[in-house]
DSSP file (Angstrom, degrees, kcal/mol; ACC not computed):
  #  RESIDUE AA STRUCTURE BP1 BP2  ACC     N-H-->O    O-->H-N    N-H-->O    O-->H-N    TCO  KAPPA ALPHA  PHI   PSI    X-CA   Y-CA   Z-CA
    1    1 A M     >        0   0    0      0, 0.0     4,-1.9     0, 0.0     3,-0.2   0.000 360.0 360.0 360.0 -36.6   -1.4   44.2   59.7
    2    2 A A  H  >  +     0   0    0      1,-0.2     4,-2.2     2,-0.2     5,-0.2   0.850 360.0  55.8 -65.4 -33.3    1.4   42.0   58.2
    3    3 A A  H  > S+     0   0    0      2,-0.2     4,-2.1     1,-0.2    -1,-0.2   0.878 105.6  50.6 -65.9 -37.2    1.1   39.6   61.2
    4    4 A V  H  > S+     0   0    0      2,-0.2     4,-2.4     1,-0.2    -2,-0.2   0.912 111.4  48.2 -64.8 -44.2   -2.6   39.1   60.4
    5    5 A G  H  X S+     0   0    0     -4,-1.9     4,-2.1     2,-0.2    -2,-0.2   0.877 111.1  50.6 -65.1 -38.0   -1.7   38.4   56.7
    6    6 A G  H  X S+     0   0    0     -4,-2.2     4,-2.2     2,-0.2    -1,-0.2   0.869 110.8  49.0 -67.2 -38.2    1.0   35.9   57.8
    7    7 A V  H  X S+     0   0    0     -4,-2.1     4,-2.6     2,-0.2    -2,-0.2   0.914 110.1  51.5 -67.1 -42.3   -1.4   34.1   60.1
    8    8 A S  H  X S+     0   0    0     -4,-2.4     4,-2.4     1,-0.2    -2,-0.2   0.907 111.2  47.4 -59.0 -45.3   -4.0   33.9   57.3
    9    9 A V  H  X S+     0   0    0     -4,-2.1     4,-2.5     2,-0.2    -1,-0.2   0.896 112.9  49.0 -64.5 -42.0   -1.4   32.4   54.9
   10   10 A A  H  X S+     0   0    0     -4,-2.2     4,-2.6     2,-0.2    -2,-0.2   0.910 111.8  48.6 -65.9 -41.5   -0.2   29.9   57.6
   11   11 A A  H  X S+     0   0    0     -4,-2.6     4,-2.5     2,-0.2    -2,-0.2   0.894 112.5  49.0 -65.6 -40.4   -3.8   28.9   58.3
   12   12 A L  H  X S+     0   0    0     -4,-2.4     4,-2.3     2,-0.2    -2,-0.2   0.911 111.9  48.4 -65.5 -41.5   -4.5   28.5   54.6
   13   13 A A  H  X S+     0   0    0     -4,-2.5     4,-2.6     2,-0.2    -2,-0.2   0.922 112.9  47.4 -64.5 -44.0   -1.4   26.4   54.2
   14   14 A F  H  X S+     0   0    0     -4,-2.6     4,-2.6     1,-0.2    -2,-0.2   0.906 111.7  51.0 -65.4 -39.3   -2.2   24.2   57.2
   15   15 A G  H  X S+     0   0    0     -4,-2.5     4,-2.2     2,-0.2    -2,-0.2   0.895 111.7  47.5 -63.3 -40.2   -5.8   23.8   55.9
   16   16 A T  H  X S+     0   0    0     -4,-2.3     4,-2.4     2,-0.2    -2,-0.2   0.924 113.2  48.0 -66.2 -45.3   -4.6   22.7   52.4
   17   17 A W  H  X S+     0   0    0     -4,-2.6     4,-2.2     1,-0.2    -2,-0.2   0.915 112.8  48.7 -60.8 -45.0   -2.0   20.3   54.0
   18   18 A S  H  X S+     0   0    0     -4,-2.6     4,-2.3     2,-0.2    -1,-0.2   0.880 111.0  49.5 -64.6 -40.6   -4.7   18.8   56.2
   19   19 A A  H  X S+     0   0    0     -4,-2.2     4,-2.6     2,-0.2    -1,-0.2   0.920 111.6  49.0 -67.6 -43.0   -7.2   18.4   53.4
   20   20 A R  H  X S+     0   0    0     -4,-2.4     4,-2.5     2,-0.2    -2,-0.2   0.901 111.1  50.3 -61.9 -40.7   -4.6   16.7   51.2
   21   21 A R  H  X S+     0   0    0     -4,-2.2     4,-2.3     2,-0.2    -2,-0.2   0.934 112.0  47.1 -63.2 -45.7   -3.7   14.3   54.0
   22   22 A K  H  X S+     0   0    0     -4,-2.3     4,-2.6     1,-0.2    -2,-0.2   0.899 112.0  51.2 -62.9 -41.1   -7.3   13.5   54.6
   23   23 A L  H  X S+     0   0    0     -4,-2.6     4,-2.4     2,-0.2    -1,-0.2   0.909 109.4  49.6 -62.0 -43.6   -7.8   12.9   50.8
   24   24 A A  H  X S+     0   0    0     -4,-2.5     4,-2.2     2,-0.2    -2,-0.2   0.914 112.1  48.7 -63.5 -42.4   -4.8   10.6   50.6
   25   25 A H  H  X S+     0   0    0     -4,-2.3     4,-2.1     1,-0.2    -2,-0.2   0.907 111.3  49.3 -65.5 -40.3   -6.1    8.6   53.6
   26   26 A A  H  X S+     0   0    0     -4,-2.6     4,-2.1     2,-0.2    -2,-0.2   0.882 110.8  50.6 -64.0 -38.5   -9.6    8.4   52.0
   27   27 A E  H  X S+     0   0    0     -4,-2.4     4,-2.4     2,-0.2    -2,-0.2   0.909 110.1  49.4 -65.6 -44.1   -8.1    7.2   48.7
   28   28 A A  H  X S+     0   0    0     -4,-2.2     4,-2.2     1,-0.2    -2,-0.2   0.903 111.0  50.4 -61.5 -42.7   -6.0    4.5   50.5
   29   29 A S  H  X S+     0   0    0     -4,-2.1     4,-2.5     2,-0.2    -2,-0.2   0.895 109.6  50.8 -61.2 -43.0   -9.2    3.4   52.3
   30   30 A R  H  X S+     0   0    0     -4,-2.1     4,-2.4     2,-0.2    -2,-0.2   0.899 110.2  48.8 -64.7 -42.4  -11.1    3.2   49.0
   31   31 A R  H  X S+     0   0    0     -4,-2.4     4,-2.3     2,-0.2    -2,-0.2   0.897 110.8  51.3 -64.1 -38.8   -8.3    1.1   47.4
   32   32 A D  H  X S+     0   0    0     -4,-2.2     4,-2.5     2,-0.2    -2,-0.2   0.927 111.2  48.0 -63.2 -44.7   -8.3   -1.2   50.5
   33   33 A L  H  X S+     0   0    0     -4,-2.5     4,-2.5     1,-0.2    -2,-0.2   0.909 110.7  50.8 -64.4 -41.1  -12.1   -1.6   50.2
   34   34 A E  H  X S+     0   0    0     -4,-2.4     4,-2.2     1,-0.2    -1,-0.2   0.910 111.1  48.6 -62.7 -42.8  -11.9   -2.4   46.5
   35   35 A R  H  X S+     0   0    0     -4,-2.3     4,-2.4     2,-0.2    -2,-0.2   0.906 110.6  50.5 -65.0 -41.3   -9.3   -5.0   47.0
   36   36 A S  H  X S+     0   0    0     -4,-2.5     4,-2.4     2,-0.2    -2,-0.2   0.912 110.2  50.5 -59.6 -43.7  -11.4   -6.6   49.8
   37   37 A L  H  X S+     0   0    0     -4,-2.5     4,-2.5     1,-0.2    -2,-0.2   0.904 109.4  51.2 -62.4 -40.3  -14.4   -6.7   47.5
   38   38 A K  H  X S+     0   0    0     -4,-2.2     4,-2.6     2,-0.2     5,-0.2   0.899 108.7  51.1 -64.2 -40.3  -12.3   -8.3   44.8
   39   39 A V  H  X S+     0   0    0     -4,-2.4     4,-2.5     1,-0.2    -2,-0.2   0.929 111.8  47.2 -63.3 -43.6  -11.1  -11.0   47.2
   40   40 A L  H  X S+     0   0    0     -4,-2.4     4,-2.2     2,-0.2    -2,-0.2   0.895 112.3  50.2 -62.8 -39.3  -14.7  -11.7   48.2
   41   41 A E  H  X S+     0   0    0     -4,-2.5     4,-2.1     2,-0.2    -2,-0.2   0.956 113.2  44.9 -62.5 -49.9  -15.8  -11.9   44.6
   42   42 A E  H  X S+     0   0    0     -4,-2.6     4,-2.2     1,-0.2    -2,-0.2   0.871 111.6  53.2 -65.1 -36.8  -13.0  -14.3   43.6
   43   43 A E  H  X S+     0   0    0     -4,-2.5     4,-2.7    -5,-0.2    -1,-0.2   0.918 107.8  51.5 -62.5 -40.9  -13.7  -16.4   46.7
   44   44 A R  H  X S+     0   0    0     -4,-2.2     4,-2.8     1,-0.2    -2,-0.2   0.915 108.2  51.7 -60.1 -43.9  -17.3  -16.7   45.7
   45   45 A H  H  X S+     0   0    0     -4,-2.1     4,-2.0     2,-0.2    -1,-0.2   0.926 111.7  46.2 -59.2 -45.8  -16.4  -17.8   42.3
   46   46 A V  H  X S+     0   0    0     -4,-2.2     4,-2.3     1,-0.2    -2,-0.2   0.917 113.2  49.0 -65.4 -43.4  -14.1  -20.5   43.6
   47   47 A L  H  X S+     0   0    0     -4,-2.7     4,-2.9     1,-0.2    -1,-0.2   0.888 108.7  53.9 -64.7 -37.8  -16.7  -21.7   46.2
   48   48 A D  H  X S+     0   0    0     -4,-2.8     4,-1.8     2,-0.2    -1,-0.2   0.905 108.4  50.2 -58.2 -41.4  -19.3  -21.8   43.4
   49   49 A L  H  <>S+     0   0    0     -4,-2.0     5,-2.4     2,-0.2     4,-0.4   0.935 112.4  45.9 -63.4 -45.6  -17.1  -24.0   41.4
   50   50 A I  H ><5S+     0   0    0     -4,-2.3     3,-1.3     1,-0.2    -2,-0.2   0.917 112.5  50.7 -62.9 -44.0  -16.5  -26.3   44.3
   51   51 A A  H 3<5S+     0   0    0     -4,-2.9    -1,-0.2     1,-0.3    -2,-0.2   0.819 107.3  54.6 -65.7 -29.6  -20.2  -26.4   45.1
   52   52 A S  T 3<5S-     0   0    0     -4,-1.8    -1,-0.3    -5,-0.2    -2,-0.2   0.496 121.3-106.8 -84.0  -3.2  -21.1  -27.3   41.5
   53   53 A G  T < 5 +     0   0    0     -3,-1.3    -3,-0.2    -4,-0.4    -2,-0.1   0.788  55.1 174.4  85.7  29.2  -18.7  -30.3   41.6
   54   54 A A      < -     0   0    0     -5,-2.4    -1,-0.1    -6,-0.1     2,-0.0  -0.256  35.1-100.8 -65.3 154.4  -16.0  -28.8   39.4
   55   55 A T     >  -     0   0    0      1,-0.1     4,-2.3     4,-0.0     5,-0.2  -0.304  28.3-111.0 -71.3 162.0  -12.8  -30.8   39.0
   56   56 A L  H  > S+     0   0    0      1,-0.2     4,-2.9     2,-0.2     5,-0.3   0.885 120.0  56.5 -60.3 -38.3   -9.7  -30.1   40.9
   57   57 A K  H  > S+     0   0    0      1,-0.2     4,-2.1     2,-0.2    -1,-0.2   0.911 108.2  46.3 -59.4 -43.6   -8.1  -28.9   37.7
   58   58 A E  H  > S+     0   0    0      2,-0.2     4,-2.2     1,-0.2    -2,-0.2   0.904 113.5  49.3 -67.6 -40.4  -10.9  -26.3   37.1
   59   59 A V  H  X S+     0   0    0     -4,-2.3     4,-2.4     2,-0.2    -2,-0.2   0.923 112.4  47.2 -66.4 -43.4  -10.8  -25.1   40.7
   60   60 A L  H  X S+     0   0    0     -4,-2.9     4,-2.4     2,-0.2    -1,-0.2   0.880 110.2  53.2 -65.3 -38.3   -7.0  -24.7   40.6
   61   61 A A  H  X S+     0   0    0     -4,-2.1     4,-1.9    -5,-0.3    -2,-0.2   0.923 111.0  46.3 -63.0 -42.8   -7.2  -22.9   37.3
   62   62 A R  H  X S+     0   0    0     -4,-2.2     4,-2.9     2,-0.2    -2,-0.2   0.894 110.2  54.7 -65.8 -38.9   -9.7  -20.4   38.8
   63   63 A L  H  X S+     0   0    0     -4,-2.4     4,-2.6     1,-0.2     5,-0.2   0.919 107.8  48.6 -64.5 -40.0   -7.6  -20.0   41.9
   64   64 A T  H  X S+     0   0    0     -4,-2.4     4,-1.9     2,-0.2    -1,-0.2   0.912 112.6  47.8 -65.7 -38.9   -4.6  -19.0   39.8
   65   65 A L  H  X S+     0   0    0     -4,-1.9     4,-2.3     2,-0.2    -2,-0.2   0.903 111.6  52.4 -64.6 -39.9   -6.7  -16.5   37.9
   66   66 A A  H  X S+     0   0    0     -4,-2.9     4,-2.6     2,-0.2     5,-0.2   0.936 108.1  49.2 -62.4 -46.8   -8.1  -15.2   41.2
   67   67 A V  H  X S+     0   0    0     -4,-2.6     4,-2.9     1,-0.2    -1,-0.2   0.928 112.6  48.3 -60.3 -44.1   -4.6  -14.6   42.7
   68   68 A E  H  < S+     0   0    0     -4,-1.9    -1,-0.2     1,-0.2     6,-0.2   0.871 112.0  49.8 -66.8 -34.2   -3.5  -12.8   39.5
   69   69 A A  H  < S+     0   0    0     -4,-2.3    -1,-0.2     1,-0.2    -2,-0.2   0.906 115.8  42.2 -69.3 -39.8   -6.7  -10.6   39.6
   70   70 A I  H  < S+     0   0    0     -4,-2.6    -2,-0.2     1,-0.3    -1,-0.2   0.891 126.3  31.4 -75.5 -38.9   -6.2   -9.7   43.3
   71   71 A V  S >< S-     0   0    0     -4,-2.9     3,-2.4    -5,-0.2    -1,-0.3  -0.808  71.0-173.5-120.0  87.8   -2.5   -9.1   43.0
   72   72 A P  T 3  S+     0   0    0      0, 0.0    -1,-0.1     0, 0.0    -2,-0.1   0.747  80.1  61.4 -55.2 -29.1   -1.8   -7.8   39.6
   73   73 A E  T 3  S+     0   0    0      2,-0.0     2,-0.4    29,-0.0    -5,-0.1   0.492  91.5  85.5 -80.5   0.0    2.0   -7.9   40.0
   74   74 A V    <   -     0   0    0     -3,-2.4     2,-0.5    -6,-0.2    -3,-0.1  -0.826  60.0-161.4-103.2 140.2    2.0  -11.6   40.5
   75   75 A T        -     0   0    0     -2,-0.4     2,-0.3    27,-0.1    -2,-0.0  -0.985  13.3-157.8-118.2 121.9    2.0  -14.2   37.7
   76   76 A C        -     0   0    0     -2,-0.5     2,-0.3   -12,-0.2   -12,-0.0  -0.688  11.4-179.0 -99.2 151.3    0.9  -17.7   38.7
   77   77 A C        -     0   0    0     -2,-0.3     2,-0.4     4,-0.0     3,-0.0  -0.991  20.1-134.9-141.5 152.0    1.7  -21.0   36.9
   78   78 A R    >>  -     0   0    0     -2,-0.3     4,-1.6     1,-0.1     3,-0.6  -0.889  17.0-132.3-107.7 139.6    0.6  -24.6   37.6
   79   79 A R  H 3> S+     0   0    0     -2,-0.4     4,-2.1     1,-0.3     5,-0.2   0.850 105.9  57.6 -59.7 -36.2    3.2  -27.3   37.5
   80   80 A G  H 3> S+     0   0    0      1,-0.2     4,-1.6     2,-0.2    -1,-0.3   0.890 105.0  51.5 -62.6 -37.0    1.0  -29.5   35.4
   81   81 A E  H <> S+     0   0    0     -3,-0.6     4,-0.8     1,-0.2    -1,-0.2   0.866 108.1  52.2 -66.3 -35.9    0.8  -26.8   32.7
   82   82 A E  H ><>S+     0   0    0     -4,-1.6     5,-1.8     1,-0.2     3,-0.5   0.882 106.1  53.5 -67.8 -37.5    4.6  -26.5   32.8
   83   83 A R  H ><5S+     0   0    0     -4,-2.1     3,-1.9     1,-0.2    -1,-0.2   0.874 103.1  58.0 -65.5 -36.2    5.0  -30.3   32.2
   84   84 A K  H 3<5S+     0   0    0     -4,-1.6    -1,-0.2     1,-0.3    -2,-0.2   0.809 101.7  55.6 -62.5 -27.1    2.8  -30.1   29.2
   85   85 A R  T <<5S-     0   0    0     -4,-0.8    -1,-0.3    -3,-0.5    -2,-0.2   0.285 129.3 -93.4 -90.6  11.5    5.1  -27.6   27.7
   86   86 A G  T < 5S+     0   0    0     -3,-1.9     2,-0.3     1,-0.3    -3,-0.2   0.490  73.5 147.9  97.7   1.4    8.1  -29.9   28.0
   87   87 A R      < -     0   0    0     -5,-1.8    -1,-0.3     1,-0.1     2,-0.2  -0.545  48.1-123.3 -73.6 134.4    9.5  -28.9   31.3
   88   88 A R    >   -     0   0    0     -2,-0.3     3,-1.4     1,-0.1     2,-0.1  -0.551  33.6-100.6 -79.9 142.2   11.1  -31.8   33.1
   89   89 A R  T 3  S+     0   0    0     -2,-0.2    -1,-0.1     1,-0.2   -10,-0.0  -0.347 100.1  10.3 -66.7 134.2    9.8  -32.4   36.6
   90   90 A G  T 3  S+     0   0    0      1,-0.2    -1,-0.2    -2,-0.1    -2,-0.0   0.352  99.8 105.9  84.1  -7.6   11.8  -31.1   39.5
   91   91 A R    <   -     0   0    0     -3,-1.4     2,-0.2     0, 0.0    -1,-0.2  -0.925  68.0-131.2-110.3 124.7   14.3  -29.1   37.4
   92   92 A P        -     0   0    0      0, 0.0     2,-0.2     0, 0.0     3,-0.0  -0.462  20.7-130.7 -69.7 138.8   13.9  -25.3   37.5
   93   93 A R        -     0   0    0     -2,-0.2     2,-0.2     1,-0.1    -6,-0.0  -0.545  33.0 -92.9 -83.5 158.3   13.9  -23.7   34.1
   94   94 A S        -     0   0    0     -2,-0.2     2,-0.3     1,-0.0    -1,-0.1  -0.484  44.3-165.2 -74.6 139.6   16.1  -20.7   33.5
   95   95 A H        -     0   0    0     -2,-0.2     2,-0.1    -3,-0.0    -1,-0.0  -0.887  22.3-114.3-121.7 151.7   14.5  -17.3   34.2
   96   96 A N     >  -     0   0    0     -2,-0.3     4,-2.1     1,-0.1     3,-0.2  -0.471  39.8-104.2 -78.1 164.8   15.6  -13.9   33.2
   97   97 A A  H  > S+     0   0    0      1,-0.2     4,-2.4     2,-0.2     5,-0.2   0.835 118.7  56.3 -62.5 -34.0   16.5  -11.6   36.1
   98   98 A L  H  > S+     0   0    0      2,-0.2     4,-1.8     1,-0.2    -1,-0.2   0.926 107.9  47.4 -63.9 -44.6   13.3   -9.6   35.9
   99   99 A Y  H  > S+     0   0    0     -3,-0.2     4,-1.5     1,-0.2    -2,-0.2   0.926 112.7  49.3 -61.9 -44.1   11.1  -12.8   36.3
  100  100 A V  H  X S+     0   0    0     -4,-2.1     4,-1.1     1,-0.2     3,-0.3   0.912 109.3  52.2 -62.6 -41.9   13.1  -14.0   39.2
  101  101 A D  H  < S+     0   0    0     -4,-2.4    -1,-0.2     1,-0.2    -2,-0.2   0.856 110.7  48.3 -59.9 -35.8   12.9  -10.6   40.9
  102  102 A Q  H  < S+     0   0    0     -4,-1.8    -1,-0.2     1,-0.2    -2,-0.2   0.746 112.9  47.2 -80.2 -23.7    9.1  -10.6   40.5
  103  103 A T  H  <        0   0    0     -4,-1.5    -1,-0.2    -3,-0.3    -2,-0.2   0.580 360.0 360.0 -96.6  -9.2    8.6  -14.2   41.8
  104  104 A V     <        0   0    0     -4,-1.1    -1,-0.2    -3,-0.2    -2,-0.1   0.431 360.0 360.0 -87.6 360.0   10.8  -13.9   44.9
């Protein structure tokens, strides 16, 4: 009788492990699908801007926002915006270590 109980516990444990693995796989697939949909949405916005005759500045601004929306851990900047803030062309500004780690 103890062997039957042990087999039942093992079967239950295996079933639980298998269900958790399938759930993790399904969640990963859902995240991938959401990201793909976000890429398509952002691509559509950029193409709509181009089709409507937007300026290069407007298109590049939308592209930087799109990249930040698709990859939240990335922060984009445009060189023209940096020059407006007084940064000299061609010279890197000093960054703290966290910023450098995130951009490399």
